[in-house]
Backbone as CSV, one residue per row, in Angstrom:
resi,resn,N_x,N_y,N_z,CA_x,CA_y,CA_z,C_x,C_y,C_z
1,UNK,0.765,-1.373,-0.287,-0.488,-0.290,-0.182,0.950,1.720,0.485
2,UNK,0.527,2.367,-0.779,1.720,3.080,-0.866,0.540,4.331,0.203
3,UNK,1.632,4.580,0.528,1.689,6.132,1.859,2.072,6.842,2.010
4,UNK,2.803,7.850,0.789,3.530,8.483,0.431,3.033,9.866,-0.820
5,UNK,3.146,11.380,-0.575,2.059,11.838,-1.389,2.171,11.302,-3.169
6,UNK,1.009,11.887,-3.432,0.518,11.081,-4.485,0.786,11.808,-5.755
7,UNK,1.331,10.703,-6.703,2.879,11.369,-7.985,1.925,11.576,-8.777
8,UNK,0.552,11.840,-9.113,0.482,12.754,-10.217,-1.193,13.579,-9.702
9,UNK,-1.776,14.663,-10.308,-2.390,15.090,-10.395,-3.011,16.955,-9.329
10,UNK,-3.651,16.995,-9.167,-3.366,17.790,-8.237,-5.023,18.571,-7.711
11,UNK,-4.986,18.782,-6.058,-5.770,18.959,-5.538,-6.820,20.348,-6.221
12,UNK,-8.451,20.023,-6.793,-8.945,20.454,-7.194,-9.102,20.260,-8.967
13,UNK,-8.486,19.179,-9.352,-8.479,18.515,-10.605,-9.736,18.147,-11.084
14,UNK,-10.289,18.181,-12.488,-11.337,17.985,-12.232,-11.624,16.650,-13.003
15,UNK,-12.804,16.355,-13.294,-13.477,15.195,-14.033,-14.606,15.642,-15.514
16,UNK,-14.665,14.855,-16.043,-16.133,15.508,-16.953,-16.740,14.365,-17.686
17,UNK,-17.264,13.881,-17.438,-18.361,12.958,-17.799,-20.218,13.431,-18.598
18,UNK,-19.765,13.167,-20.070,-20.442,13.143,-20.767,-20.824,14.816,-20.510
19,UNK,-20.333,16.056,-21.000,-19.619,17.323,-20.712,-20.607,17.541,-19.209
20,UNK,-20.410,17.062,-18.381,-20.544,17.208,-16.768,-19.256,17.182,-15.936
21,UNK,-19.261,18.867,-15.565,-17.927,18.855,-15.133,-18.285,17.822,-13.443
22,UNK,-17.266,18.196,-13.173,-16.990,17.269,-11.252,-15.555,17.935,-11.267
23,UNK,-15.554,18.686,-9.815,-14.583,19.702,-8.985,-14.397,20.423,-8.402
24,UNK,-13.267,20.964,-7.813,-13.535,22.375,-7.570,-14.135,22.868,-8.175
25,UNK,-15.002,24.182,-7.821,-15.883,25.257,-8.383,-17.066,24.756,-9.350
26,UNK,-17.533,23.146,-9.208,-18.190,23.257,-9.952,-19.720,22.281,-9.042
27,UNK,-20.726,22.252,-10.257,-22.158,22.242,-9.373,-21.560,20.658,-8.477
28,UNK,-22.799,20.678,-7.364,-22.811,19.692,-6.913,-23.409,18.491,-8.002
29,UNK,-22.930,16.807,-7.940,-23.665,16.286,-8.999,-24.234,15.040,-8.511
30,UNK,-24.939,14.599,-8.914,-25.528,13.467,-8.096,-25.676,12.677,-9.251
31,UNK,-25.005,10.497,-8.837,-25.096,10.010,-9.180,-25.969,8.676,-8.404
32,UNK,-26.867,8.209,-8.950,-28.097,7.902,-8.650,-28.737,7.049,-9.807
33,UNK,-29.461,5.960,-8.774,-30.390,4.771,-9.442,-30.686,3.521,-8.507
34,UNK,-31.042,2.617,-8.957,-31.015,1.515,-8.221,-30.152,0.839,-8.353
35,UNK,-29.953,0.066,-7.400,-28.624,-1.328,-7.273,-28.501,-1.840,-8.302
36,UNK,-29.265,-2.723,-8.555,-28.751,-3.221,-9.584,-30.337,-3.318,-10.557
37,UNK,-29.451,-3.687,-12.469,-30.747,-3.450,-13.210,-31.634,-4.443,-13.011
38,UNK,-33.188,-3.736,-13.100,-34.122,-4.868,-12.902,-34.926,-4.763,-13.971
39,UNK,-36.129,-4.713,-14.195,-36.808,-4.934,-15.494,-36.839,-3.342,-16.164
40,UNK,-37.498,-3.650,-17.282,-37.204,-2.384,-18.401,-38.351,-1.407,-17.164
41,UNK,-39.443,-1.515,-16.834,-40.670,-0.943,-16.746,-40.101,-0.636,-15.461
42,UNK,-39.673,-0.868,-14.159,-39.005,-0.219,-13.278,-37.813,0.583,-13.547
43,UNK,-36.782,0.349,-14.479,-35.791,0.828,-14.571,-36.105,2.309,-15.158
44,UNK,-37.348,1.868,-17.002,-37.871,3.729,-16.815,-37.909,4.561,-15.829
45,UNK,-39.015,4.423,-14.921,-39.913,5.072,-13.873,-38.551,5.105,-12.988
46,UNK,-37.424,4.966,-12.833,-36.584,5.417,-11.839,-35.596,6.431,-12.604
47,UNK,-35.453,5.819,-14.284,-34.157,6.929,-14.629,-35.646,8.204,-15.361
48,UNK,-36.568,8.451,-15.481,-36.894,9.320,-16.319,-37.566,9.917,-14.234
49,UNK,-37.941,9.892,-13.297,-38.565,10.543,-12.595,-36.720,11.065,-11.747
50,UNK,-35.879,10.729,-12.309,-34.746,11.267,-11.402,-34.412,12.313,-12.710
51,UNK,-34.536,11.567,-13.909,-34.329,12.866,-14.704,-34.793,14.210,-14.363
52,UNK,-36.333,13.916,-13.819,-37.497,15.269,-13.472,-37.017,15.913,-12.611
53,UNK,-36.660,15.217,-11.140,-36.093,15.574,-10.453,-35.551,17.022,-10.534
54,UNK,-34.335,16.209,-10.796,-32.658,17.078,-10.914,-32.951,17.935,-12.100
55,UNK,-34.100,17.925,-13.230,-33.992,19.044,-13.996,-34.695,19.907,-13.204
56,UNK,-35.928,19.589,-12.656,-35.998,21.157,-12.106,-35.541,21.266,-10.276
57,UNK,-34.193,21.187,-10.100,-33.645,21.790,-9.353,-32.286,22.532,-9.757
58,UNK,-31.846,21.399,-10.649,-30.362,22.365,-11.698,-29.922,21.492,-10.721
59,UNK,-29.762,20.151,-11.232,-28.729,19.629,-10.313,-28.295,18.059,-11.882
60,UNK,-27.230,18.133,-12.268,-26.435,17.689,-12.573,-27.270,16.361,-12.226
61,UNK,-26.952,14.704,-13.303,-27.245,13.631,-12.987,-26.386,12.848,-14.110
62,UNK,-26.432,11.818,-13.395,-25.593,10.601,-13.927,-25.648,9.091,-13.278
63,UNK,-27.028,9.011,-14.115,-27.843,7.552,-13.454,-27.270,6.489,-13.681
64,UNK,-27.170,5.313,-12.775,-26.795,4.419,-12.674,-27.270,3.275,-12.017
65,UNK,-26.565,1.948,-12.556,-27.656,0.846,-11.838,-26.618,-0.266,-12.913
66,UNK,-26.450,-1.560,-11.887,-25.172,-2.744,-11.745,-26.228,-3.782,-12.735
67,UNK,-25.134,-3.636,-13.746,-25.857,-4.829,-14.561,-25.581,-6.738,-13.922
68,UNK,-24.146,-6.243,-13.515,-24.001,-7.668,-12.345,-24.014,-6.831,-11.458
69,UNK,-23.568,-7.829,-9.268,-22.711,-7.435,-8.870,-22.747,-9.050,-8.854
70,UNK,-20.908,-8.675,-8.750,-20.091,-10.506,-9.169,-19.850,-10.769,-7.571
71,UNK,-19.829,-9.276,-6.402,-19.435,-9.881,-5.109,-20.586,-9.928,-3.708
72,UNK,-21.911,-10.522,-4.250,-22.559,-10.558,-3.319,-22.635,-11.684,-2.169
73,UNK,-22.850,-11.759,-1.048,-22.496,-12.302,0.271,-23.371,-13.974,-0.153
74,UNK,-23.877,-14.272,-0.773,-25.125,-15.293,-0.733,-25.302,-15.879,-2.135
75,UNK,-25.371,-17.219,-2.333,-25.777,-17.309,-3.286,-27.098,-17.417,-4.409
76,UNK,-28.119,-17.080,-3.274,-29.426,-16.623,-3.814,-29.620,-14.921,-4.290
77,UNK,-28.457,-14.455,-3.967,-28.750,-12.395,-4.095,-29.066,-12.030,-5.501
78,UNK,-30.057,-11.343,-5.717,-30.036,-11.294,-7.280,-28.756,-10.455,-7.992
79,UNK,-28.285,-10.688,-8.899,-26.725,-10.178,-9.693,-27.505,-9.757,-10.610
80,UNK,-28.167,-9.219,-10.686,-28.548,-7.977,-12.166,-28.818,-9.768,-13.603
81,UNK,-28.702,-8.319,-14.957,-29.120,-9.783,-16.312,-27.859,-10.122,-16.564
82,UNK,-27.231,-9.506,-15.980,-25.477,-9.731,-17.248,-25.254,-8.125,-18.202
83,UNK,-23.775,-8.935,-18.283,-23.710,-7.917,-19.185,-23.796,-7.049,-20.603
84,UNK,-24.835,-8.378,-21.584,-25.024,-7.521,-23.124,-26.870,-7.752,-22.452
85,UNK,-27.420,-7.876,-21.666,-28.830,-7.235,-21.454,-28.472,-5.871,-20.596
86,UNK,-27.746,-5.923,-19.978,-27.780,-5.107,-18.818,-27.028,-3.825,-19.801
87,UNK,-26.063,-4.023,-20.515,-25.755,-3.027,-21.072,-26.724,-2.387,-22.493
88,UNK,-27.490,-3.307,-22.578,-28.187,-2.838,-24.034,-29.785,-2.137,-23.684
89,UNK,-30.106,-2.627,-21.930,-30.949,-1.449,-21.479,-30.545,-0.287,-20.838
90,UNK,-29.248,0.023,-20.293,-28.829,0.871,-20.520,-28.235,1.986,-21.283
91,UNK,-28.138,1.222,-22.486,-27.868,2.519,-23.460,-28.858,2.621,-24.233
92,UNK,-30.479,1.647,-23.910,-31.900,2.419,-24.327,-31.883,3.657,-23.602
93,UNK,-31.949,3.692,-22.017,-32.094,4.458,-21.214,-31.230,5.598,-21.756
94,UNK,-30.025,6.020,-21.701,-29.251,6.158,-22.104,-29.669,7.422,-23.402
95,UNK,-30.013,6.885,-24.198,-30.994,7.569,-25.871,-32.068,8.127,-25.641
96,UNK,-32.639,7.097,-24.525,-34.165,7.911,-25.083,-33.870,8.426,-23.836
97,UNK,-33.559,9.165,-23.253,-33.724,10.302,-21.626,-31.879,10.741,-21.754
98,UNK,-31.600,10.470,-23.008,-30.352,11.612,-22.972,-30.139,11.648,-21.777
99,UNK,-29.889,10.873,-20.984,-28.977,11.041,-19.557,-27.545,9.990,-19.716
100,UNK,-26.433,10.588,-19.025,-25.041,9.776,-18.930,-25.104,8.591,-18.385
101,UNK,-24.626,6.981,-17.914,-24.838,6.071,-17.511,-23.408,5.737,-17.009
102,UNK,-24.022,4.795,-15.608,-22.803,4.712,-14.939,-22.754,2.772,-14.384
103,UNK,-21.757,2.343,-14.442,-22.062,0.780,-14.269,-20.580,0.318,-13.591
104,UNK,-21.262,-1.227,-12.677,-19.681,-1.199,-12.038,-19.373,-2.317,-13.468
105,UNK,-17.953,-2.441,-13.289,-17.219,-3.542,-14.696,-16.407,-4.040,-12.982
106,UNK,-16.510,-5.341,-13.444,-15.360,-6.277,-12.457,-14.183,-7.095,-12.709
107,UNK,-14.565,-6.540,-15.014,-13.846,-7.994,-15.095,-12.965,-6.847,-16.216
108,UNK,-11.197,-7.902,-16.334,-11.005,-7.110,-17.655,-11.949,-6.980,-19.108
109,UNK,-11.837,-8.322,-18.794,-12.967,-8.683,-20.737,-13.786,-7.564,-20.725
110,UNK,-14.649,-7.406,-19.644,-15.734,-6.348,-19.751,-16.061,-5.073,-19.907
111,UNK,-14.665,-4.593,-20.262,-14.485,-3.014,-20.024,-14.520,-2.787,-21.680
112,UNK,-13.846,-3.239,-22.655,-14.227,-2.772,-23.670,-15.929,-2.923,-24.381
113,UNK,-16.815,-3.256,-24.139,-18.679,-3.410,-24.689,-18.725,-2.321,-23.730
114,UNK,-18.055,-2.048,-22.140,-18.598,-1.502,-20.911,-18.195,-0.096,-21.424
115,UNK,-17.390,0.246,-21.958,-17.170,1.740,-22.538,-17.959,2.043,-23.568
116,UNK,-18.264,1.216,-24.503,-18.832,1.615,-25.849,-20.353,2.273,-25.216
117,UNK,-20.945,1.965,-24.504,-21.975,2.325,-23.764,-22.211,3.969,-22.498
118,UNK,-20.875,3.252,-21.493,-21.200,3.993,-20.015,-20.250,5.161,-20.174
119,UNK,-20.562,5.935,-19.921,-20.350,7.235,-20.007,-19.271,7.084,-18.723
120,UNK,-19.147,6.911,-17.537,-18.270,6.679,-16.381,-18.421,5.195,-16.221
121,UNK,-17.018,4.555,-16.164,-16.361,3.347,-15.381,-16.575,3.257,-14.093
122,UNK,-17.041,2.195,-13.537,-16.969,1.974,-11.537,-16.631,0.539,-11.652
123,UNK,-15.250,1.633,-10.944,-14.644,-0.271,-10.338,-14.597,-0.171,-8.713
124,UNK,-15.475,-1.356,-8.443,-16.501,-1.388,-7.477,-15.046,-1.826,-6.554
125,UNK,-15.681,-1.312,-5.286,-14.266,-1.058,-3.963,-13.244,-2.391,-3.284
126,UNK,-14.306,-3.408,-3.521,-13.072,-4.624,-3.297,-12.543,-5.203,-4.645
127,UNK,-12.834,-4.356,-5.520,-11.610,-4.751,-6.634,-10.783,-2.781,-6.710
128,UNK,-10.500,-2.399,-5.925,-9.984,-1.034,-5.876,-8.412,-1.302,-6.391
129,UNK,-8.211,-2.706,-5.633,-6.481,-2.487,-5.553,-6.072,-3.571,-6.498
130,UNK,-6.980,-3.808,-8.094,-6.113,-5.479,-9.028,-6.190,-4.284,-10.235
131,UNK,-4.521,-4.563,-10.537,-4.621,-3.987,-11.131,-4.372,-3.230,-12.520
132,UNK,-4.735,-5.498,-12.765,-4.942,-5.286,-14.633,-6.380,-4.956,-14.742
133,UNK,-7.332,-4.637,-13.953,-8.753,-4.320,-13.907,-8.314,-2.339,-13.918
134,UNK,-7.641,-2.015,-12.804,-7.111,-0.558,-13.410,-6.581,-0.223,-14.124
135,UNK,-5.595,-0.898,-14.383,-5.073,-0.040,-15.733,-6.006,-0.170,-17.140
136,UNK,-6.797,-1.629,-17.509,-7.573,-1.754,-18.279,-9.178,-0.468,-18.015
137,UNK,-9.076,-0.304,-17.068,-10.474,1.022,-17.189,-9.565,1.825,-17.371
138,UNK,-8.805,2.525,-17.384,-7.933,3.100,-17.671,-7.536,3.682,-19.064
139,UNK,-6.743,2.567,-19.677,-7.018,2.695,-20.848,-8.543,3.108,-21.854
140,UNK,-9.087,2.400,-21.106,-10.617,2.856,-22.394,-10.659,3.728,-22.738
141,UNK,-10.375,4.945,-22.522,-11.311,6.265,-23.374,-12.621,6.595,-21.911
142,UNK,-12.410,6.048,-20.852,-13.572,6.295,-20.418,-13.015,7.406,-19.028
143,UNK,-14.057,8.408,-17.955,-13.493,8.446,-17.056,-14.029,7.566,-16.095
144,UNK,-13.236,7.429,-14.991,-13.346,6.283,-13.945,-14.119,6.820,-12.851
145,UNK,-14.631,6.055,-12.571,-14.677,6.386,-10.747,-14.414,5.060,-9.951
146,UNK,-13.388,5.434,-8.879,-12.968,4.333,-8.462,-13.690,4.569,-6.435
147,UNK,-13.803,3.248,-6.731,-14.829,3.571,-5.388,-13.856,3.049,-4.400
148,UNK,-13.648,3.544,-3.727,-12.322,3.260,-2.243,-13.554,1.990,-1.546
149,UNK,-11.670,1.336,-1.192,-12.356,0.143,-0.561,-12.789,0.084,1.057
150,UNK,-13.217,-0.731,1.975,-13.773,-1.019,2.990,-12.213,-0.678,4.043
151,UNK,-11.408,-1.451,3.239,-10.513,-1.944,4.269,-9.202,-1.454,3.801
152,UNK,-9.449,0.162,3.368,-8.038,1.391,2.363,-9.016,2.983,4.147
153,UNK,-7.506,3.333,4.074,-8.221,4.332,4.322,-8.059,5.349,3.416
154,UNK,-8.453,7.051,3.354,-8.097,7.676,2.351,-7.131,7.788,1.232
155,UNK,-5.246,7.539,2.364,-4.300,7.718,1.781,-3.986,6.214,0.762
156,UNK,-4.765,5.023,1.315,-4.327,3.637,0.573,-4.718,3.829,-0.832
157,UNK,-5.147,5.283,-1.297,-5.771,4.665,-2.561,-5.386,5.581,-3.744
158,UNK,-3.881,6.036,-2.647,-2.931,6.406,-3.656,-2.752,5.593,-4.860
159,UNK,-2.332,4.779,-4.988,-1.540,3.031,-6.151,-2.827,3.450,-6.931
160,UNK,-4.326,2.923,-5.901,-4.671,3.061,-7.169,-5.145,3.622,-8.004
161,UNK,-5.397,5.281,-7.927,-5.341,6.159,-9.200,-3.822,6.225,-9.864
162,UNK,-2.350,6.613,-9.172,-1.702,6.355,-10.245,-1.934,4.862,-10.975
163,UNK,-2.364,3.799,-10.033,-2.510,2.794,-11.532,-3.426,3.511,-13.052
164,UNK,-4.021,4.093,-12.725,-5.202,4.172,-13.895,-4.212,5.616,-14.477
165,UNK,-3.696,6.165,-13.816,-2.804,7.644,-14.448,-1.963,7.025,-15.171
166,UNK,-0.888,5.688,-15.177,0.104,5.321,-15.658,0.020,4.593,-16.677
167,UNK,-1.155,4.626,-17.107,-1.898,4.138,-18.404,-2.413,5.228,-19.455
168,UNK,-2.068,6.714,-18.928,-2.767,7.661,-20.040,-3.586,7.793,-19.632
169,UNK,-4.510,7.945,-18.225,-6.077,8.481,-17.693,-5.709,9.090,-16.695
170,UNK,-5.926,10.532,-17.163,-6.370,11.598,-15.852,-7.551,11.645,-16.021
171,UNK,-8.503,10.593,-15.725,-9.843,11.074,-15.814,-10.247,10.345,-14.812
172,UNK,-10.310,11.074,-13.475,-10.278,9.992,-12.477,-11.204,10.694,-11.368
173,UNK,-12.312,9.799,-10.583,-12.377,10.590,-9.372,-12.925,9.246,-8.688
174,UNK,-13.222,9.912,-6.768,-12.898,8.732,-5.954,-14.160,8.993,-5.436
175,UNK,-14.893,7.716,-4.651,-15.838,7.356,-4.326,-15.838,7.654,-2.899
176,UNK,-15.785,7.810,-1.307,-15.862,7.585,-0.320,-16.908,7.206,0.031
177,UNK,-17.220,5.499,0.667,-18.616,4.816,1.223,-17.988,4.564,2.420
178,UNK,-16.854,4.905,3.258,-15.799,4.767,4.675,-15.786,3.791,5.161
179,UNK,-15.276,3.128,6.283,-14.608,2.043,6.490,-15.216,1.156,7.324
180,UNK,-14.423,-0.284,7.022,-15.688,-1.288,8.127,-14.566,-1.718,9.261
181,UNK,-15.378,-1.520,10.572,-15.376,-2.917,11.352,-16.340,-3.670,11.245
182,UNK,-16.666,-4.451,10.288,-17.559,-5.990,9.409,-18.399,-4.789,8.505
183,UNK,-18.500,-5.633,7.412,-19.937,-4.338,6.107,-20.714,-4.203,6.517
184,UNK,-21.183,-4.688,7.524,-22.760,-3.951,8.488,-22.033,-3.120,9.050
185,UNK,-20.922,-2.640,9.208,-20.461,-1.719,10.538,-19.579,-0.460,9.847
186,UNK,-19.888,0.036,8.676,-18.944,0.727,7.807,-19.065,3.217,8.579
187,UNK,-17.973,2.876,9.164,-17.757,4.467,9.867,-17.323,4.971,8.072
188,UNK,-18.761,6.380,8.889,-17.730,7.727,7.435,-17.077,8.365,8.317
189,UNK,-16.280,8.547,7.659,-14.773,10.102,8.646,-14.561,10.958,7.482
190,UNK,-15.168,11.832,7.522,-15.454,13.031,6.918,-14.397,14.062,6.284
191,UNK,-13.343,13.638,7.100,-12.100,14.086,6.577,-11.319,13.865,5.706
192,UNK,-12.103,12.610,5.308,-11.815,11.364,4.264,-12.010,12.079,2.805
193,UNK,-13.112,12.984,2.621,-13.425,13.702,1.356,-11.984,14.451,0.709
194,UNK,-11.558,15.535,2.249,-10.961,16.938,1.560,-9.606,15.734,1.311
195,UNK,-9.207,14.656,1.909,-7.894,14.210,2.093,-7.715,13.360,0.825
196,UNK,-9.101,13.374,0.453,-9.184,12.086,-1.576,-9.159,12.989,-2.389
197,UNK,-9.519,14.422,-1.797,-9.520,14.891,-2.896,-8.033,15.657,-3.363
198,UNK,-7.439,15.462,-2.217,-5.722,15.784,-2.252,-4.563,14.892,-3.017
199,UNK,-5.278,13.969,-3.690,-5.093,13.378,-3.986,-4.760,13.949,-6.125
200,UNK,-5.746,14.370,-6.222,-6.328,15.496,-7.179,-7.616,14.548,-7.671
201,UNK,-8.190,14.294,-7.730,-9.609,13.584,-7.411,-10.638,14.063,-7.217
202,UNK,-11.614,14.753,-7.841,-12.956,14.983,-7.886,-13.606,13.919,-6.349
203,UNK,-14.244,13.953,-5.562,-14.766,12.677,-4.680,-16.208,13.153,-5.005
204,UNK,-16.822,12.269,-4.535,-18.572,11.932,-4.423,-18.608,10.969,-3.266
205,UNK,-19.165,11.229,-2.085,-19.674,10.575,-0.637,-20.521,9.934,-1.243
206,UNK,-20.534,8.731,-1.069,-21.925,6.716,-0.558,-22.319,7.780,-0.115
207,UNK,-23.734,7.455,-0.086,-24.336,7.751,1.669,-25.264,6.859,1.687
208,UNK,-25.512,5.659,0.942,-26.322,4.488,1.164,-25.576,3.403,1.764
209,UNK,-24.081,3.168,1.604,-23.749,1.689,1.652,-22.679,1.587,3.426
210,UNK,-22.997,2.649,3.641,-22.511,3.231,5.190,-23.910,3.335,6.346
211,UNK,-25.174,3.300,5.875,-26.047,3.531,6.403,-26.662,2.210,6.974
212,UNK,-26.982,1.593,7.727,-27.897,0.400,8.929,-29.281,0.712,8.391
213,UNK,-29.805,1.909,7.801,-31.038,1.794,7.588,-31.474,3.444,6.832
214,UNK,-32.766,3.265,6.828,-32.414,4.494,5.384,-32.524,5.710,6.051
215,UNK,-32.718,5.764,7.183,-33.082,7.029,7.704,-31.551,8.040,7.518
216,UNK,-31.518,6.937,7.591,-29.049,7.823,8.188,-28.901,8.195,6.742
217,UNK,-29.494,7.830,5.786,-28.461,8.693,4.289,-28.903,10.227,4.056
218,UNK,-29.557,10.787,5.187,-29.429,12.116,4.594,-28.881,12.261,5.989
219,UNK,-28.712,11.498,6.986,-27.383,12.573,7.958,-25.698,12.293,7.054
220,UNK,-25.974,11.568,6.724,-24.628,11.133,5.638,-24.808,11.473,4.676
221,UNK,-25.272,12.555,3.580,-25.705,13.052,2.650,-25.257,14.898,3.380
222,UNK,-25.668,14.779,4.101,-25.270,15.983,4.539,-24.243,16.138,4.700
223,UNK,-23.650,15.646,5.454,-22.353,15.841,6.511,-21.222,15.533,5.179
224,UNK,-21.537,14.815,4.313,-20.850,14.534,2.990,-20.641,16.185,2.315
225,UNK,-21.803,16.547,1.832,-21.592,17.814,1.521,-21.826,18.797,2.268
226,UNK,-21.387,19.416,3.136,-20.434,20.182,4.620,-19.269,20.338,4.107
227,UNK,-19.010,18.591,4.673,-17.860,18.228,3.998,-16.747,18.986,2.502
228,UNK,-17.380,19.110,1.566,-17.361,19.656,0.614,-16.980,18.625,-0.878
229,UNK,-17.988,17.438,-0.340,-18.315,16.361,-1.786,-18.608,17.231,-2.996
230,UNK,-17.750,16.798,-3.803,-18.206,16.859,-5.080,-19.196,16.201,-6.227
231,UNK,-19.843,15.491,-5.498,-20.672,14.592,-5.833,-21.534,13.456,-5.015
232,UNK,-22.332,13.246,-4.991,-23.143,12.113,-3.594,-23.350,11.289,-4.862
233,UNK,-24.007,9.830,-3.859,-23.415,8.415,-5.120,-24.782,7.988,-3.618
234,UNK,-26.002,8.718,-4.410,-27.199,7.624,-4.137,-27.749,6.465,-4.456
235,UNK,-28.223,4.956,-4.049,-29.893,4.612,-5.214,-30.570,4.625,-4.554
236,UNK,-31.548,4.948,-5.235,-32.810,4.758,-5.287,-33.726,4.043,-5.666
237,UNK,-35.003,4.103,-5.719,-35.839,2.890,-6.361,-37.200,3.588,-6.720
238,UNK,-38.275,3.144,-7.390,-39.464,3.461,-7.480,-39.668,2.911,-6.305
239,UNK,-39.767,2.074,-5.886,-40.781,1.241,-4.589,-39.633,0.971,-3.845
240,UNK,-38.606,0.707,-3.145,-37.603,0.803,-2.223,-38.132,-0.159,-1.667
241,UNK,-38.955,-1.142,-0.900,-39.897,-2.157,-0.040,-39.401,-3.291,-1.307
242,UNK,-39.683,-3.305,-2.569,-39.789,-3.888,-3.605,-38.634,-4.837,-3.923
243,UNK,-37.752,-3.236,-4.181,-36.185,-4.195,-4.937,-35.896,-4.862,-4.544
244,UNK,-34.698,-5.430,-5.821,-34.858,-6.521,-5.540,-33.481,-7.380,-4.782
245,UNK,-32.866,-5.623,-4.178,-31.711,-5.577,-3.477,-31.608,-4.779,-2.680
246,UNK,-30.456,-4.341,-1.407,-30.136,-3.383,-1.053,-31.444,-1.770,-0.919
247,UNK,-32.496,-2.943,-0.002,-33.951,-1.851,-0.231,-33.793,-1.065,1.376
248,UNK,-33.244,-1.770,1.907,-32.822,-0.701,3.186,-32.007,0.832,3.561
249,UNK,-31.305,0.416,1.801,-30.581,1.846,2.246,-30.865,2.136,0.540
250,UNK,-31.583,1.916,0.038,-32.425,2.817,-1.213,-33.093,3.791,-0.807
251,UNK,-33.638,5.086,-1.456,-34.487,6.040,-0.989,-35.579,5.363,-2.030
252,UNK,-36.838,6.040,-1.782,-37.736,7.048,-3.261,-37.492,8.053,-3.777
253,UNK,-38.487,8.348,-4.844,-37.782,9.491,-5.505,-37.871,10.455,-4.952
254,UNK,-39.223,10.245,-4.081,-39.413,11.873,-2.950,-38.668,11.839,-1.778
255,UNK,-38.567,11.105,-1.590,-37.258,11.408,-0.506,-36.115,11.604,-1.084
256,UNK,-35.593,11.203,-1.589,-35.126,12.003,-2.533,-34.305,12.626,-3.299
257,UNK,-36.127,13.584,-3.668,-36.028,14.724,-4.192,-35.664,15.772,-2.884
258,UNK,-36.156,15.314,-1.569,-36.434,16.755,-0.166,-35.308,16.250,0.155
259,UNK,-34.343,15.630,0.408,-32.802,15.824,-0.434,-32.158,15.972,-0.568
260,UNK,-32.354,16.311,-1.479,-31.505,17.615,-2.598,-32.193,18.609,-2.301
261,UNK,-33.116,19.169,-2.050,-33.385,20.203,-1.846,-32.427,20.970,-0.225
262,UNK,-32.827,19.613,0.567,-32.180,20.221,1.800,-30.464,19.989,1.830
263,UNK,-29.766,19.824,1.069,-28.537,20.103,1.038,-27.990,20.735,0.074
264,UNK,-28.832,20.811,-1.168,-28.019,22.256,-2.156,-27.657,23.378,-1.571
265,UNK,-28.350,23.980,-0.379,-27.954,25.213,0.431,-26.530,24.932,0.767
266,UNK,-26.623,23.778,1.536,-25.253,23.386,1.986,-23.428,22.915,1.240
267,UNK,-24.594,22.582,-0.142,-23.378,22.737,-1.126,-22.841,23.924,-1.672
268,UNK,-24.526,24.733,-1.474,-23.624,26.214,-2.366,-22.499,27.585,-0.592
269,UNK,-23.250,26.206,0.174,-22.618,27.115,1.255,-20.743,26.584,1.596
270,UNK,-20.897,25.158,1.614,-19.563,24.608,0.918,-18.624,25.158,0.095
271,UNK,-19.090,25.774,-1.122,-18.617,26.379,-2.057,-17.839,27.083,-1.349
272,UNK,-18.651,28.192,-1.216,-17.900,29.481,-0.369,-17.411,29.852,0.164
273,UNK,-16.732,28.711,1.028,-15.854,28.940,1.969,-13.944,28.832,1.204
């Protein structure tokens, strides 16, 4: 694990995803959507609802949903429709709703087809030190969102960022989702936000995966925005109790709209400091 100063980038560096700028001086960005891709009707409701909410509030939106969750804790857990079907659905939503889209990429062989559809490639937290995968996404020509592993402090991501930059990519952002004391007991230290930004990357705060219940999501989102996060990463669903996975850590569209109204003044204040 690297522990020295970052070898590339600079504080305040920006990333652009399908024309949406993230970084110092940019508006707060929302990365949101269901945990895993479900049937087309649910996905259309989620993406269309989010688009209308964000357009009404002037919040840039990147729609997210995983075509595959390959690190499930139980064999019966819903893993999504897979690469081909999942990317096809995301491509339709992207075209029909004029939305940038993102999803997790687990394998080097998935990177090329994923990069043809996705505007932002996500590397799952548990794979954030996987050199071959980091190099593959770095060569893809797409911006990359590296989720910080729950087993790492902020400086532990220096090597991951350097691996992506070493193959020529300067479009790297990071997502903070806490440090683990057991996967269901994640603790978010909001000083990690400026520490990760010091690696020269915009930072999103994942306000859902460190929450033990839905009511905690708003608390973590407020704290992350006040700490200067460049984006919020929040899973949402038209009907969270009916979601195929992580329903207890997802907001409804109505709850998400109320939260955005709550945090936007905090984001404006944090950017004036």
